[in-house]
N, C-alpha and C positions, 0 to 999 in steps of 0.2 A: 068778238065774244064778250059777253058781259062778265061782270065780276063774279057772279055766282057759278057760271058754267066753267070757267077756267080751273078753279080748284077741283071741281068735280071731274073734269077731263084728266087732270094730272093724277088724281087719286085712282081713277079707273085704269089708266095706263100702268101705274105702279102696281096695282093689284093684279092686273093681267100678267105683268112681268114676273111677279112673285109666284103666281100659280104655274106659269110655264116652267119655272126653274125648280119647282118642288116635286115634280113627278105626278101631279094631280091631273095631268092631261093625258090624252091618248098616246102621245109621243113618248112618254116616259121621261126619266131624268136625263139631263144632258151634262155629263161630267166634264166635257171639254177636252183639254189636253191630257187628262188622266186616262183616256181611252187607249192611248198609244203606248206600246211597251217601251221601257227604258232599258237599253242594253247594260249589262253588268259584266265587267271584266272577269274572265275565268280565274285570274290570279286572286281577285278579291273573294270570289266564292270559295276557292280552295283554301285561302287563308282562314276564313271563318270556319270551314269544316275542320281544318287541322286544329284550330284553337279548341273547338268543342271536343274533338277526339282526345287531345292531350289532357284536357280537364277531366274527362270521364275515365281515362285509363291510367294516367301516370301521376296526377296531382293529388289523388286521394290517398290517405294513409289507412291501410287495412287494419282491422282489429281481429287478431287471431285468437283461438282458444289458448288456455294456459299450457305451459310447457310441462309435460308429465315428469314426475320424479325419475331421474336416471335417463331421461330422453335426450335426444340430440339438441344442442343449443346453438348449432351452426346453421346459417342460412344456406339453402340448397339452390334456390333459383337465381340464376344470373340474369342480368338485364337482357331483354329481348333485342334482336337486331333492329327492330323498328324503333325502339326507344333510343338506341345508340345513334341511329341515322337521323332521327329527329333532333337529338341534341347537337349533332354535327351540323345540321342545317341551320340551327339557331346561331351557332358560332361562325360558320362560314357558308353563307347561303349561295346556292347555285340556281335556285328557281327565280323566275321573274325577270329573266333577261329580255332583250328585244330581239325578236326573230329576225334573222338575216343581218342584224347589226352587231349584236354581242350575245353569244350563247356560251353556256358552260355546261359540262357534264362530268359525272363521276362514273368511271367504268372499272371493272376488275376489282371490286371491293372485297377486302378480307378484313375480318374483325377478330382481334385477339382480346379475350377478357380474362383479367386476373383479379382475385379478391385481395385487397390490401388491408382491410380491417373488418372485424366481425366481433361485436361485443354487445352485452346487454346491460342496461342501466339498472340500478336497484329499484324495487317497486315504489310507486308514488301514485297519488290520486290526481287524476285529471278531470276537470269539469266536463260534464255531459258524457263521460266514458266510464269513470269509476277507477278502481285500483288497477293499474297496468304497469308493465315493464316495457321500456322502449328498446327495441332491437335495432341497432345501427349496423348497416352493412355498406361498405364503400368498395367500389369497383374501379379499376383502372382499365379503360378500354382503348386499345390502340387500333386505329383504322388505317389500313394501307389501301391506297387506290390510285388509279390513273386519272389525272385531271386533264380534260380536254377543253381548251378555250378557243373559240372561233370568233375573232373580231371580223366583221364583214365589211367595215367601212373605214377608211377610204379604200384600202387595198385588202381584199379577202386573204386571211391567213389561217393557219391551223397550228396551234401550239399544244404539245403533249408534255405533261410533267408528271413524274412519279412522286406522289405526295404521301405524307404520313401525319396523322393528327392524334393527339392523346386527349381523351375525355375522361373526366372523373364523374362517376354517377353515384349518388347516395340513395340507397333503397332502405328507407326507414319504415318499420311497421311496429304495431303494438301487440303485446301478449297480455291477455287478461290474467289477473292474479287472484288466487283464492278459489273457493268453491262457487262455480258459476251457477250451478243448479239451485243453490239456496236463494240466490237473488231472484230467480224466476218463479219459485214456489211461494205461495202466500204464507204469512206467519201463522202459527197455530193460535187459536183463540185463547185469551187469558182467562183463567178462572179456576 
């Protein structure tokens, strides 16, 4: 080959390779290994879903309307069983064991909830919320359950244990202070 045809041949091959990889041909784009599905562990998927569920349901502080004069100032709603069991799972996890090697279960679960504190702070102004009162409610939740542990290697076993855990849950929410309707209505024109 002459000196002029070698760079022309290299540029032609490079251009053909670029066109073949961009999808400008009748074969379409060739993503290579990205075509094949990558397996994801069910535990990883459940962990991501649980994190999102907890953020949406339990990590937000609700802003409630003002407490009416002479109205009840005590919290009525106890923590849900789901909230108690998720808190217990954070403290003492049983999910994510190895099947047939080491498995754990909780059976015969009984939850006892008792309120240990219920008080309201004096009004104050919070950024992005306005004047509010913070209502603190603390619960003592005792969970009684039967814990079953099955280590499957080297010798399969079955261990049953009656267990009890105490979990403290803080349910804090905000009550607006003052006339809420005045903030929503526009101010009268001056004049």
